[in-house]
All heavy atoms as a GROMACS GRO file, in nm:
protein
  601
    1MET      N    1  -5.993   3.332   2.710
    1MET     CA    2  -6.004   3.202   2.673
    1MET      C    3  -6.023   3.104   2.788
    1MET      O    4  -5.922   3.047   2.857
    1MET     CB    5  -5.883   3.158   2.590
    1MET     CG    6  -5.877   3.021   2.523
    1MET     SD    7  -5.739   3.007   2.420
    1MET     CE    8  -5.773   2.861   2.352
    2THR      N    9  -6.144   3.088   2.820
    2THR     CA   10  -6.177   3.001   2.939
    2THR      C   11  -6.243   2.865   2.902
    2THR      O   12  -6.277   2.787   2.994
    2THR     CB   13  -6.282   3.076   3.031
    2THR    OG1   14  -6.395   3.105   2.953
    2THR    CG2   15  -6.216   3.205   3.084
    3ASP      N   16  -6.258   2.844   2.775
    3ASP     CA   17  -6.313   2.716   2.722
    3ASP      C   18  -6.213   2.601   2.756
    3ASP      O   19  -6.105   2.613   2.727
    3ASP     CB   20  -6.340   2.720   2.576
    3ASP     CG   21  -6.439   2.810   2.531
    3ASP    OD1   22  -6.517   2.863   2.631
    3ASP    OD2   23  -6.455   2.858   2.425
    4VAL      N   24  -6.268   2.492   2.799
    4VAL     CA   25  -6.194   2.367   2.816
    4VAL      C   26  -6.191   2.304   2.681
    4VAL      O   27  -6.305   2.271   2.630
    4VAL     CB   28  -6.238   2.278   2.935
    4VAL    CG1   29  -6.164   2.159   2.936
    4VAL    CG2   30  -6.230   2.356   3.056
    5VAL      N   31  -6.080   2.268   2.618
    5VAL     CA   32  -6.089   2.191   2.489
    5VAL      C   33  -6.002   2.054   2.516
    5VAL      O   34  -5.915   2.049   2.593
    5VAL     CB   35  -6.024   2.275   2.382
    5VAL    CG1   36  -6.106   2.398   2.352
    5VAL    CG2   37  -5.889   2.315   2.411
    6ASP      N   38  -6.050   1.966   2.423
    6ASP     CA   39  -5.987   1.830   2.425
    6ASP      C   40  -5.851   1.842   2.339
    6ASP      O   41  -5.839   1.944   2.259
    6ASP     CB   42  -6.070   1.718   2.389
    6ASP     CG   43  -6.121   1.727   2.248
    6ASP    OD1   44  -6.083   1.821   2.172
    6ASP    OD2   45  -6.212   1.646   2.208
    7ALA      N   46  -5.778   1.740   2.332
    7ALA     CA   47  -5.651   1.738   2.254
    7ALA      C   48  -5.685   1.749   2.096
    7ALA      O   49  -5.607   1.820   2.038
    7ALA     CB   50  -5.582   1.606   2.279
    8ASP      N   51  -5.794   1.688   2.052
    8ASP     CA   52  -5.816   1.699   1.910
    8ASP      C   53  -5.846   1.849   1.877
    8ASP      O   54  -5.794   1.899   1.768
    8ASP     CB   55  -5.938   1.616   1.876
    8ASP     CG   56  -5.894   1.470   1.881
    8ASP    OD1   57  -5.777   1.437   1.870
    8ASP    OD2   58  -5.985   1.381   1.887
    9GLU      N   59  -5.928   1.919   1.952
    9GLU     CA   60  -5.953   2.048   1.926
    9GLU      C   61  -5.831   2.150   1.938
    9GLU      O   62  -5.808   2.233   1.852
    9GLU     CB   63  -6.062   2.108   2.022
    9GLU     CG   64  -6.099   2.249   2.005
    9GLU     CD   65  -6.158   2.288   1.864
    9GLU    OE1   66  -6.203   2.199   1.796
    9GLU    OE2   67  -6.156   2.407   1.825
   10LEU      N   68  -5.754   2.117   2.031
   10LEU     CA   69  -5.628   2.186   2.047
   10LEU      C   70  -5.538   2.171   1.920
   10LEU      O   71  -5.487   2.268   1.871
   10LEU     CB   72  -5.560   2.146   2.165
   10LEU     CG   73  -5.422   2.222   2.200
   10LEU    CD1   74  -5.443   2.361   2.212
   10LEU    CD2   75  -5.362   2.170   2.324
   11LEU      N   76  -5.534   2.049   1.874
   11LEU     CA   77  -5.448   2.021   1.760
   11LEU      C   78  -5.512   2.092   1.634
   11LEU      O   79  -5.436   2.150   1.547
   11LEU     CB   80  -5.442   1.870   1.732
   11LEU     CG   81  -5.352   1.827   1.614
   11LEU    CD1   82  -5.213   1.871   1.631
   11LEU    CD2   83  -5.363   1.672   1.605
   12ARG      N   84  -5.653   2.087   1.628
   12ARG     CA   85  -5.702   2.166   1.512
   12ARG      C   86  -5.676   2.311   1.512
   12ARG      O   87  -5.646   2.378   1.424
   12ARG     CB   88  -5.858   2.139   1.522
   12ARG     CG   89  -5.897   2.008   1.438
   12ARG     CD   90  -6.055   2.012   1.437
   12ARG     NE   91  -6.123   2.011   1.565
   12ARG     CZ   92  -6.151   1.896   1.630
   12ARG    NH1   93  -6.108   1.781   1.583
   12ARG    NH2   94  -6.216   1.900   1.745
   13ARG      N   95  -5.672   2.369   1.634
   13ARG     CA   96  -5.650   2.509   1.645
   13ARG      C   97  -5.501   2.547   1.623
   13ARG      O   98  -5.476   2.647   1.549
   13ARG     CB   99  -5.681   2.554   1.788
   13ARG     CG  100  -5.825   2.558   1.817
   13ARG     CD  101  -5.857   2.606   1.958
   13ARG     NE  102  -5.998   2.598   1.984
   13ARG     CZ  103  -6.065   2.648   2.104
   13ARG    NH1  104  -5.982   2.706   2.198
   13ARG    NH2  105  -6.188   2.632   2.118
   14ILE      N  106  -5.408   2.452   1.655
   14ILE     CA  107  -5.279   2.476   1.626
   14ILE      C  108  -5.252   2.470   1.476
   14ILE      O  109  -5.178   2.541   1.412
   14ILE     CB  110  -5.186   2.367   1.701
   14ILE    CG1  111  -5.180   2.404   1.853
   14ILE    CG2  112  -5.040   2.373   1.641
   14ILE    CD1  113  -5.118   2.301   1.941
   15ARG      N  114  -5.311   2.363   1.412
   15ARG     CA  115  -5.296   2.358   1.263
   15ARG      C  116  -5.353   2.477   1.188
   15ARG      O  117  -5.301   2.525   1.088
   15ARG     CB  118  -5.370   2.235   1.224
   15ARG     CG  119  -5.292   2.109   1.249
   15ARG     CD  120  -5.353   1.988   1.200
   15ARG     NE  121  -5.267   1.867   1.223
   15ARG     CZ  122  -5.316   1.742   1.239
   15ARG    NH1  123  -5.440   1.714   1.242
   15ARG    NH2  124  -5.223   1.643   1.259
   16ARG      N  125  -5.475   2.523   1.235
   16ARG     CA  126  -5.523   2.658   1.176
   16ARG      C  127  -5.424   2.776   1.188
   16ARG      O  128  -5.404   2.843   1.097
   16ARG     CB  129  -5.660   2.689   1.242
   16ARG     CG  130  -5.778   2.616   1.170
   16ARG     CD  131  -5.907   2.680   1.206
   16ARG     NE  132  -5.924   2.712   1.346
   16ARG     CZ  133  -5.985   2.637   1.443
   16ARG    NH1  134  -6.032   2.525   1.406
   16ARG    NH2  135  -5.994   2.674   1.568
   17GLY      N  136  -5.380   2.775   1.306
   17GLY     CA  137  -5.277   2.889   1.341
   17GLY      C  138  -5.163   2.876   1.242
   17GLY      O  139  -5.100   2.962   1.192
   18ARG      N  140  -5.105   2.747   1.220
   18ARG     CA  141  -4.985   2.728   1.142
   18ARG      C  142  -5.024   2.760   0.992
   18ARG      O  143  -4.939   2.819   0.924
   18ARG     CB  144  -4.950   2.582   1.146
   18ARG     CG  145  -4.834   2.538   1.068
   18ARG     CD  146  -4.811   2.388   1.065
   18ARG     NE  147  -4.929   2.318   1.020
   18ARG     CZ  148  -4.947   2.188   1.007
   18ARG    NH1  149  -4.856   2.107   1.048
   18ARG    NH2  150  -5.058   2.131   0.968
   19GLU      N  151  -5.149   2.717   0.949
   19GLU     CA  152  -5.178   2.749   0.807
   19GLU      C  153  -5.195   2.916   0.794
   19GLU      O  154  -5.153   2.964   0.690
   19GLU     CB  155  -5.322   2.694   0.775
   19GLU     CG  156  -5.312   2.533   0.764
   19GLU     CD  157  -5.437   2.475   0.771
   19GLU    OE1  158  -5.538   2.527   0.768
   19GLU    OE2  159  -5.434   2.350   0.764
   20HIS      N  160  -5.248   2.974   0.901
   20HIS     CA  161  -5.260   3.122   0.891
   20HIS      C  162  -5.126   3.192   0.883
   20HIS      O  163  -5.111   3.277   0.796
   20HIS     CB  164  -5.339   3.173   1.015
   20HIS     CG  165  -5.351   3.319   1.020
   20HIS    ND1  166  -5.436   3.399   0.933
   20HIS    CD2  167  -5.288   3.409   1.093
   20HIS    CE1  168  -5.421   3.524   0.950
   20HIS    NE2  169  -5.336   3.543   1.054
   21ALA      N  170  -5.031   3.142   0.974
   21ALA     CA  171  -4.903   3.198   0.973
   21ALA      C  172  -4.828   3.171   0.837
   21ALA      O  173  -4.768   3.272   0.791
   21ALA     CB  174  -4.810   3.138   1.091
   22ALA      N  175  -4.850   3.058   0.768
   22ALA     CA  176  -4.784   3.035   0.640
   22ALA      C  177  -4.844   3.127   0.537
   22ALA      O  178  -4.777   3.184   0.448
   22ALA     CB  179  -4.806   2.894   0.603
   23ALA      N  180  -4.970   3.144   0.538
   23ALA     CA  181  -5.032   3.237   0.450
   23ALA      C  182  -4.992   3.374   0.466
   23ALA      O  183  -4.960   3.456   0.369
   23ALA     CB  184  -5.184   3.233   0.455
   24GLU      N  185  -4.976   3.423   0.583
   24GLU     CA  186  -4.929   3.555   0.603
   24GLU      C  187  -4.781   3.576   0.570
   24GLU      O  188  -4.743   3.683   0.512
   24GLU     CB  189  -4.941   3.588   0.763
   24GLU     CG  190  -5.082   3.616   0.808
   24GLU     CD  191  -5.138   3.756   0.735
   24GLU    OE1  192  -5.067   3.848   0.746
   24GLU    OE2  193  -5.249   3.740   0.705
   25GLU      N  194  -4.702   3.469   0.594
   25GLU     CA  195  -4.558   3.480   0.546
   25GLU      C  196  -4.553   3.502   0.394
   25GLU      O  197  -4.474   3.579   0.344
   25GLU     CB  198  -4.493   3.343   0.584
   25GLU     CG  199  -4.347   3.340   0.542
   25GLU     CD  200  -4.290   3.208   0.540
   25GLU    OE1  201  -4.343   3.120   0.601
   25GLU    OE2  202  -4.173   3.195   0.492
   26ARG      N  203  -4.634   3.405   0.322
   26ARG     CA  204  -4.639   3.421   0.169
   26ARG      C  205  -4.680   3.574   0.132
   26ARG      O  206  -4.614   3.637   0.051
   26ARG     CB  207  -4.735   3.323   0.112
   26ARG     CG  208  -4.680   3.185   0.113
   26ARG     CD  209  -4.758   3.086   0.027
   26ARG     NE  210  -4.898   3.073   0.080
   26ARG     CZ  211  -4.935   2.997   0.178
   26ARG    NH1  212  -4.852   2.918   0.226
   26ARG    NH2  213  -5.062   2.993   0.208
   27ALA      N  214  -4.788   3.620   0.204
   27ALA     CA  215  -4.842   3.751   0.167
   27ALA      C  216  -4.724   3.864   0.184
   27ALA      O  217  -4.706   3.953   0.104
   27ALA     CB  218  -4.964   3.784   0.242
   28TRP      N  219  -4.665   3.854   0.297
   28TRP     CA  220  -4.557   3.956   0.318
   28TRP      C  221  -4.435   3.944   0.229
   28TRP      O  222  -4.365   4.041   0.196
   28TRP     CB  223  -4.505   3.946   0.478
   28TRP     CG  224  -4.609   4.019   0.563
   28TRP    CD1  225  -4.702   3.952   0.642
   28TRP    CD2  226  -4.637   4.154   0.564
   28TRP    NE1  227  -4.784   4.045   0.710
   28TRP    CE2  228  -4.747   4.179   0.658
   28TRP    CE3  229  -4.576   4.262   0.514
   28TRP    CZ2  230  -4.789   4.297   0.698
   28TRP    CZ3  231  -4.629   4.395   0.546
   28TRP    CH2  232  -4.733   4.408   0.638
   29ARG      N  233  -4.405   3.814   0.196
   29ARG     CA  234  -4.296   3.790   0.098
   29ARG      C  235  -4.326   3.858  -0.038
   29ARG      O  236  -4.244   3.918  -0.102
   29ARG     CB  237  -4.258   3.656   0.080
   29ARG     CG  238  -4.190   3.591   0.206
   29ARG     CD  239  -4.102   3.472   0.178
   29ARG     NE  240  -4.058   3.421   0.301
   29ARG     CZ  241  -3.960   3.447   0.378
   29ARG    NH1  242  -3.890   3.562   0.338
   29ARG    NH2  243  -3.917   3.388   0.479
   30GLU      N  244  -4.446   3.842  -0.073
   30GLU     CA  245  -4.495   3.898  -0.216
   30GLU      C  246  -4.494   4.042  -0.200
   30GLU      O  247  -4.448   4.112  -0.290
   30GLU     CB  248  -4.643   3.842  -0.229
   30GLU     CG  249  -4.642   3.703  -0.274
   30GLU     CD  250  -4.785   3.650  -0.290
   30GLU    OE1  251  -4.882   3.727  -0.279
   30GLU    OE2  252  -4.808   3.532  -0.308
   31ARG      N  253  -4.531   4.092  -0.087
   31ARG     CA  254  -4.536   4.252  -0.068
   31ARG      C  255  -4.394   4.301  -0.072
   31ARG      O  256  -4.357   4.408  -0.132
   31ARG     CB  257  -4.603   4.288   0.064
   31ARG     CG  258  -4.623   4.435   0.081
   31ARG     CD  259  -4.690   4.476   0.190
   31ARG     NE  260  -4.692   4.620   0.199
   31ARG     CZ  261  -4.777   4.684   0.274
   31ARG    NH1  262  -4.883   4.629   0.340
   31ARG    NH2  263  -4.774   4.813   0.267
   32ALA      N  264  -4.296   4.222  -0.007
   32ALA     CA  265  -4.162   4.270  -0.004
   32ALA      C  266  -4.103   4.274  -0.152
   32ALA      O  267  -4.040   4.364  -0.184
   32ALA     CB  268  -4.077   4.179   0.079
   33GLN      N  269  -4.137   4.176  -0.227
   33GLN     CA  270  -4.095   4.165  -0.370
   33GLN      C  271  -4.154   4.282  -0.446
   33GLN      O  272  -4.084   4.340  -0.532
   33GLN     CB  273  -4.132   4.038  -0.430
   33GLN     CG  274  -4.043   3.915  -0.384
   33GLN     CD  275  -4.090   3.787  -0.439
   33GLN    OE1  276  -4.198   3.776  -0.503
   33GLN    NE2  277  -4.005   3.695  -0.424
   34SER      N  278  -4.270   4.317  -0.422
   34SER     CA  279  -4.336   4.428  -0.496
   34SER      C  280  -4.292   4.551  -0.463
   34SER      O  281  -4.288   4.651  -0.547
   34SER     CB  282  -4.485   4.420  -0.488
   34SER     OG  283  -4.533   4.458  -0.355
   35LEU      N  284  -4.245   4.580  -0.333
   35LEU     CA  285  -4.190   4.699  -0.288
   35LEU      C  286  -4.039   4.722  -0.311
   35LEU      O  287  -3.991   4.831  -0.300
   35LEU     CB  288  -4.221   4.716  -0.140
   35LEU     CG  289  -4.363   4.730  -0.102
   35LEU    CD1  290  -4.367   4.724   0.053
   35LEU    CD2  291  -4.433   4.861  -0.152
   36ALA      N  292  -3.972   4.616  -0.357
   36ALA     CA  293  -3.825   4.612  -0.352
   36ALA      C  294  -3.766   4.737  -0.446
   36ALA      O  295  -3.680   4.804  -0.412
   36ALA     CB  296  -3.768   4.488  -0.400
   37ALA      N  297  -3.846   4.762  -0.547
   37ALA     CA  298  -3.783   4.855  -0.654
   37ALA      C  299  -3.827   5.000  -0.619
   37ALA      O  300  -3.757   5.099  -0.636
   37ALA     CB  301  -3.835   4.824  -0.783
   38THR      N  302  -3.942   5.008  -0.553
   38THR     CA  303  -3.990   5.150  -0.530
   38THR      C  304  -3.979   5.190  -0.373
   38THR      O  305  -3.967   5.312  -0.362
   38THR     CB  306  -4.137   5.149  -0.563
   38THR    OG1  307  -4.212   5.050  -0.483
   38THR    CG2  308  -4.162   5.128  -0.708
   39ASP      N  309  -3.968   5.108  -0.285
   39ASP     CA  310  -3.962   5.132  -0.140
   39ASP      C  311  -3.879   5.043  -0.069
   39ASP      O  312  -3.928   4.949  -0.008
   39ASP     CB  313  -4.122   5.139  -0.087
   39ASP     CG  314  -4.119   5.189   0.054
   39ASP    OD1  315  -4.012   5.235   0.104
   39ASP    OD2  316  -4.229   5.177   0.110
   40PRO      N  317  -3.746   5.060  -0.077
   40PRO     CA  318  -3.666   4.967  -0.001
   40PRO      C  319  -3.685   4.954   0.141
   40PRO      O  320  -3.677   4.842   0.197
   40PRO     CB  321  -3.519   5.029  -0.029
   40PRO     CG  322  -3.537   5.121  -0.144
   40PRO     CD  323  -3.678   5.170  -0.141
   41ASP      N  324  -3.723   5.060   0.212
   41ASP     CA  325  -3.747   5.048   0.352
   41ASP      C  326  -3.877   4.962   0.384
   41ASP      O  327  -3.875   4.885   0.470
   41ASP     CB  328  -3.771   5.198   0.414
   41ASP     CG  329  -3.640   5.266   0.422
   41ASP    OD1  330  -3.531   5.205   0.430
   41ASP    OD2  331  -3.640   5.396   0.433
   42GLY      N  332  -3.974   4.997   0.304
   42GLY     CA  333  -4.104   4.913   0.313
   42GLY      C  334  -4.074   4.765   0.279
   42GLY      O  335  -4.125   4.676   0.352
   43ALA      N  336  -3.985   4.733   0.185
   43ALA     CA  337  -3.955   4.595   0.151
   43ALA      C  338  -3.884   4.535   0.260
   43ALA      O  339  -3.899   4.417   0.300
   43ALA     CB  340  -3.871   4.592   0.020
   44ARG      N  341  -3.797   4.607   0.330
   44ARG     CA  342  -3.726   4.548   0.445
   44ARG      C  343  -3.818   4.505   0.558
   44ARG      O  344  -3.808   4.408   0.624
   44ARG     CB  345  -3.612   4.644   0.495
   44ARG     CG  346  -3.476   4.612   0.443
   44ARG     CD  347  -3.376   4.697   0.523
   44ARG     NE  348  -3.395   4.836   0.515
   44ARG     CZ  349  -3.356   4.920   0.405
   44ARG    NH1  350  -3.297   4.867   0.299
   44ARG    NH2  351  -3.376   5.050   0.400
   45GLU      N  352  -3.914   4.609   0.579
   45GLU     CA  353  -4.010   4.584   0.689
   45GLU      C  354  -4.100   4.459   0.656
   45GLU      O  355  -4.121   4.377   0.745
   45GLU     CB  356  -4.099   4.704   0.709
   45GLU     CG  357  -4.194   4.686   0.820
   45GLU     CD  358  -4.281   4.807   0.846
   45GLU    OE1  359  -4.240   4.918   0.811
   45GLU    OE2  360  -4.396   4.778   0.903
   46ALA      N  361  -4.139   4.457   0.520
   46ALA     CA  362  -4.217   4.338   0.480
   46ALA      C  363  -4.141   4.200   0.501
   46ALA      O  364  -4.191   4.105   0.546
   46ALA     CB  365  -4.271   4.362   0.344
   47THR      N  366  -4.020   4.209   0.476
   47THR     CA  367  -3.929   4.095   0.485
   47THR      C  368  -3.916   4.050   0.628
   47THR      O  369  -3.929   3.926   0.665
   47THR     CB  370  -3.784   4.114   0.421
   47THR    OG1  371  -3.804   4.148   0.290
   47THR    CG2  372  -3.698   4.000   0.446
   48VAL      N  373  -3.898   4.156   0.721
   48VAL     CA  374  -3.890   4.118   0.861
   48VAL      C  375  -4.015   4.048   0.912
   48VAL      O  376  -4.028   3.958   0.985
   48VAL     CB  377  -3.853   4.240   0.938
   48VAL    CG1  378  -3.872   4.216   1.091
   48VAL    CG2  379  -3.713   4.278   0.903
   49ARG      N  380  -4.130   4.108   0.864
   49ARG     CA  381  -4.255   4.052   0.903
   49ARG      C  382  -4.269   3.905   0.848
   49ARG      O  383  -4.331   3.830   0.920
   49ARG     CB  384  -4.374   4.144   0.863
   49ARG     CG  385  -4.388   4.266   0.938
   49ARG     CD  386  -4.492   4.361   0.877
   49ARG     NE  387  -4.498   4.488   0.948
   49ARG     CZ  388  -4.575   4.527   1.034
   49ARG    NH1  389  -4.666   4.442   1.075
   49ARG    NH2  390  -4.568   4.648   1.092
   50ALA      N  391  -4.232   3.893   0.730
   50ALA     CA  392  -4.230   3.748   0.675
   50ALA      C  393  -4.156   3.655   0.759
   50ALA      O  394  -4.193   3.542   0.786
   50ALA     CB  395  -4.189   3.747   0.536
   51TRP      N  396  -4.031   3.703   0.800
   51TRP     CA  397  -3.947   3.610   0.880
   51TRP      C  398  -4.026   3.578   1.018
   51TRP      O  399  -4.008   3.475   1.071
   51TRP     CB  400  -3.814   3.678   0.925
   51TRP     CG  401  -3.720   3.688   0.800
   51TRP    CD1  402  -3.718   3.612   0.695
   51TRP    CD2  403  -3.616   3.780   0.795
   51TRP    NE1  404  -3.609   3.649   0.617
   51TRP    CE2  405  -3.554   3.752   0.675
   51TRP    CE3  406  -3.573   3.884   0.876
   51TRP    CZ2  407  -3.432   3.838   0.628
   51TRP    CZ3  408  -3.448   3.956   0.834
   51TRP    CH2  409  -3.386   3.924   0.712
   52ALA      N  410  -4.095   3.673   1.074
   52ALA     CA  411  -4.167   3.657   1.202
   52ALA      C  412  -4.276   3.547   1.186
   52ALA      O  413  -4.281   3.462   1.260
   52ALA     CB  414  -4.229   3.791   1.254
   53PHE      N  415  -4.347   3.564   1.073
   53PHE     CA  416  -4.452   3.458   1.049
   53PHE      C  417  -4.388   3.330   1.014
   53PHE      O  418  -4.444   3.221   1.056
   53PHE     CB  419  -4.548   3.499   0.938
   53PHE     CG  420  -4.656   3.609   0.985
   53PHE    CD1  421  -4.647   3.732   0.947
   53PHE    CD2  422  -4.761   3.558   1.066
   53PHE    CE1  423  -4.731   3.826   0.996
   53PHE    CE2  424  -4.845   3.637   1.117
   53PHE     CZ  425  -4.842   3.777   1.083
   54GLU      N  426  -4.265   3.322   0.955
   54GLU     CA  427  -4.202   3.205   0.928
   54GLU      C  428  -4.162   3.125   1.055
   54GLU      O  429  -4.176   3.008   1.071
   54GLU     CB  430  -4.079   3.222   0.849
   54GLU     CG  431  -3.989   3.098   0.807
   54GLU     CD  432  -3.863   3.135   0.730
   54GLU    OE1  433  -3.826   3.246   0.730
   54GLU    OE2  434  -3.824   3.037   0.671
   55ALA      N  435  -4.118   3.210   1.145
   55ALA     CA  436  -4.082   3.157   1.286
   55ALA      C  437  -4.199   3.097   1.349
   55ALA      O  438  -4.189   2.983   1.401
   55ALA     CB  439  -4.016   3.263   1.373
   56VAL      N  440  -4.312   3.164   1.355
   56VAL     CA  441  -4.437   3.110   1.422
   56VAL      C  442  -4.473   2.990   1.351
   56VAL      O  443  -4.514   2.887   1.417
   56VAL     CB  444  -4.544   3.219   1.400
   56VAL    CG1  445  -4.681   3.165   1.451
   56VAL    CG2  446  -4.513   3.331   1.499
   57ALA      N  447  -4.473   2.988   1.219
   57ALA     CA  448  -4.516   2.860   1.138
   57ALA      C  449  -4.426   2.743   1.183
   57ALA      O  450  -4.471   2.631   1.202
   57ALA     CB  451  -4.527   2.891   0.998
   58GLY      N  452  -4.297   2.778   1.196
   58GLY     CA  453  -4.196   2.673   1.227
   58GLY      C  454  -4.217   2.614   1.364
   58GLY      O  455  -4.216   2.489   1.383
   59VAL      N  456  -4.251   2.706   1.464
   59VAL     CA  457  -4.275   2.657   1.596
   59VAL      C  458  -4.406   2.572   1.601
   59VAL      O  459  -4.408   2.464   1.667
   59VAL     CB  460  -4.292   2.782   1.696
   59VAL    CG1  461  -4.351   2.734   1.828
   59VAL    CG2  462  -4.157   2.842   1.711
   60LEU      N  463  -4.506   2.617   1.531
   60LEU     CA  464  -4.634   2.542   1.527
   60LEU      C  465  -4.622   2.414   1.462
   60LEU      O  466  -4.666   2.320   1.507
   60LEU     CB  467  -4.750   2.622   1.469
   60LEU     CG  468  -4.786   2.739   1.550
   60LEU    CD1  469  -4.890   2.820   1.476
   60LEU    CD2  470  -4.834   2.704   1.692
   61GLU      N  471  -4.526   2.402   1.361
   61GLU     CA  472  -4.496   2.277   1.289
   61GLU      C  473  -4.433   2.184   1.380
   61GLU      O  474  -4.452   2.068   1.378
   61GLU     CB  475  -4.417   2.307   1.165
   61GLU     CG  476  -4.374   2.190   1.084
   61GLU     CD  477  -4.480   2.099   1.026
   61GLU    OE1  478  -4.590   2.163   0.998
   61GLU    OE2  479  -4.473   1.977   1.018
   62GLU      N  480  -4.332   2.237   1.462
   62GLU     CA  481  -4.262   2.143   1.550
   62GLU      C  482  -4.361   2.084   1.663
   62GLU      O  483  -4.339   1.975   1.705
   62GLU     CB  484  -4.149   2.220   1.615
   62GLU     CG  485  -4.066   2.157   1.718
   62GLU     CD  486  -3.987   2.036   1.654
   62GLU    OE1  487  -3.950   2.049   1.535
   62GLU    OE2  488  -3.950   1.944   1.723
   63ILE      N  489  -4.462   2.169   1.706
   63ILE     CA  490  -4.565   2.110   1.793
   63ILE      C  491  -4.637   1.995   1.724
   63ILE      O  492  -4.656   1.892   1.784
   63ILE     CB  493  -4.655   2.232   1.842
   63ILE    CG1  494  -4.578   2.321   1.927
   63ILE    CG2  495  -4.772   2.171   1.922
   63ILE    CD1  496  -4.652   2.447   1.955
   64VAL      N  497  -4.678   2.014   1.605
   64VAL     CA  498  -4.766   1.923   1.537
   64VAL      C  499  -4.682   1.797   1.502
   64VAL      O  500  -4.730   1.681   1.512
   64VAL     CB  501  -4.829   1.982   1.413
   64VAL    CG1  502  -4.907   1.874   1.341
   64VAL    CG2  503  -4.927   2.093   1.450
   65CYS      N  504  -4.558   1.826   1.453
   65CYS     CA  505  -4.472   1.709   1.405
   65CYS      C  506  -4.334   1.724   1.462
   65CYS      O  507  -4.241   1.763   1.399
   65CYS     CB  508  -4.471   1.720   1.259
   65CYS     SG  509  -4.376   1.576   1.180
   66PRO      N  510  -4.314   1.685   1.594
   66PRO     CA  511  -4.195   1.700   1.662
   66PRO      C  512  -4.089   1.607   1.590
   66PRO      O  513  -4.111   1.499   1.562
   66PRO     CB  514  -4.220   1.658   1.797
   66PRO     CG  515  -4.352   1.584   1.808
   66PRO     CD  516  -4.425   1.630   1.676
   67GLY      N  517  -3.974   1.670   1.575
   67GLY     CA  518  -3.859   1.594   1.514
   67GLY      C  519  -3.860   1.569   1.372
   67GLY      O  520  -3.786   1.506   1.311
   68GLY      N  521  -3.962   1.632   1.294
   68GLY     CA  522  -3.985   1.625   1.162
   68GLY      C  523  -3.885   1.699   1.095
   68GLY      O  524  -3.792   1.760   1.139
   69PRO      N  525  -3.882   1.693   0.947
   69PRO     CA  526  -3.786   1.776   0.874
   69PRO      C  527  -3.809   1.922   0.904
   69PRO      O  528  -3.909   1.972   0.923
   69PRO     CB  529  -3.822   1.739   0.736
   69PRO     CG  530  -3.967   1.689   0.739
   69PRO     CD  531  -3.978   1.624   0.864
   70ALA      N  532  -3.687   1.988   0.904
   70ALA     CA  533  -3.677   2.122   0.936
   70ALA      C  534  -3.754   2.210   0.814
   70ALA      O  535  -3.747   2.173   0.697
   70ALA     CB  536  -3.537   2.177   0.940
   71VAL      N  537  -3.833   2.308   0.854
   71VAL     CA  538  -3.906   2.388   0.752
   71VAL      C  539  -3.831   2.516   0.735
   71VAL      O  540  -3.785   2.593   0.827
   71VAL     CB  541  -4.046   2.431   0.816
   71VAL    CG1  542  -4.120   2.528   0.713
   71VAL    CG2  543  -4.128   2.296   0.841
   72GLY      N  544  -3.788   2.546   0.601
   72GLY     CA  545  -3.734   2.659   0.556
   72GLY      C  546  -3.581   2.676   0.596
   72GLY      O  547  -3.521   2.782   0.587
   73THR      N  548  -3.521   2.558   0.614
   73THR     CA  549  -3.364   2.567   0.652
   73THR      C  550  -3.296   2.466   0.554
   73THR      O  551  -3.198   2.422   0.599
   73THR     CB  552  -3.349   2.514   0.807
   73THR    OG1  553  -3.406   2.390   0.815
   73THR    CG2  554  -3.411   2.611   0.893
   74GLY      N  555  -3.351   2.429   0.443
   74GLY     CA  556  -3.293   2.340   0.355
   74GLY      C  557  -3.281   2.198   0.406
   74GLY      O  558  -3.192   2.126   0.363
   75GLY      N  559  -3.370   2.160   0.495
   75GLY     CA  560  -3.370   2.029   0.541
   75GLY      C  561  -3.275   1.998   0.659
   75GLY      O  562  -3.273   1.892   0.704
   76VAL      N  563  -3.204   2.102   0.711
   76VAL     CA  564  -3.114   2.072   0.803
   76VAL      C  565  -3.172   2.124   0.939
   76VAL      O  566  -3.231   2.234   0.946
   76VAL     CB  567  -2.980   2.167   0.784
   76VAL    CG1  568  -2.885   2.147   0.912
   76VAL    CG2  569  -2.913   2.114   0.662
   77LYS      N  570  -3.181   2.033   1.041
   77LYS     CA  571  -3.249   2.073   1.158
   77LYS      C  572  -3.149   2.063   1.268
   77LYS      O  573  -3.071   1.969   1.298
   77LYS     CB  574  -3.358   1.971   1.200
   77LYS     CG  575  -3.443   1.997   1.314
   77LYS     CD  576  -3.564   1.911   1.314
   77LYS     CE  577  -3.665   1.970   1.426
   77LYS     NZ  578  -3.774   1.917   1.420
   78GLN      N  579  -3.134   2.174   1.348
   78GLN     CA  580  -3.038   2.180   1.450
   78GLN      C  581  -3.112   2.128   1.585
   78GLN      O  582  -3.222   2.177   1.619
   78GLN     CB  583  -2.996   2.328   1.475
   78GLN     CG  584  -2.898   2.335   1.581
   78GLN     CD  585  -2.843   2.492   1.595
   78GLN    OE1  586  -2.879   2.566   1.520
   78GLN    NE2  587  -2.760   2.509   1.701
   79VAL      N  588  -3.045   2.042   1.650
   79VAL     CA  589  -3.111   1.985   1.773
   79VAL      C  590  -3.002   2.025   1.895
   79VAL      O  591  -2.884   1.997   1.871
   79VAL     CB  592  -3.120   1.832   1.761
   79VAL    CG1  593  -3.165   1.779   1.889
   79VAL    CG2  594  -3.209   1.798   1.651
   80THR      N  595  -3.057   2.077   1.988
   80THR     CA  596  -2.979   2.121   2.100
   80THR      C  597  -3.004   2.041   2.227
   80THR      O  598  -3.121   1.979   2.243
   80THR     CB  599  -2.976   2.274   2.130
   80THR    OG1  600  -3.107   2.304   2.154
   80THR    CG2  601  -2.926   2.355   2.020
   0.00000   0.00000   0.00000
């Protein structure tokens, strides 16, 4: 990645990444639900992957909207 980008392009890329992470999280959650009855180990793995994408989406959301409402935590945001 040697391209020089301006702030607007960087923000567009971060937003695309956030949208992709959210879509992947949804897909893995759906997969976990579909596997729950037949493959508990697969369902657990899918859940963990969903959590990972949730974390990525949360970090990218914080970059785009610092100090905004917490995503996926019931509206409670921990500030340290």
